[in-house]
Steps between C-alpha positions, in 0.01 A plus 500: 500500500314761696168511326384817679809703400489379138134586465557841644798552264283413197219728611728789578664455159156522331411803709840667425553529872778391748446175684481706824207680367284176472357351822284179540207737587538702174222458259582517124308827465709640789808414294356651172474157317230520245341208318784457250756518780300228687510273198883554452548439874308180478689375198829588685396313804385198290831493323710540819316222696399284208138514602169579337291760679126456445438853420258660246632850422162593349314396806730531807201503740402154390851344548574250775845667532492776751673826389365736769853564619858379487462268795204329341677460166797338698271269682344391165836438350612287795176292458554450134875402563398248763231356271749463224748306720234240606 
């Protein structure tokens, strides 16, 4: 499974964009994803990869999970998947 592509698919779906409109350097703000869209994206990612993202939607700046851009989200997901497999 290509983690990068699947995450971009999920984020594009939440942003109601084409996959080609989402790059790893895109921020969620760039893509028009608001706080509700972020929460929905996180739920979809957790379900897809069977992981739990340590994220507090009420205090995203206090989270250990970096959501600054798509690449950071992908990196965080890869770390969580690797930790789960150990």
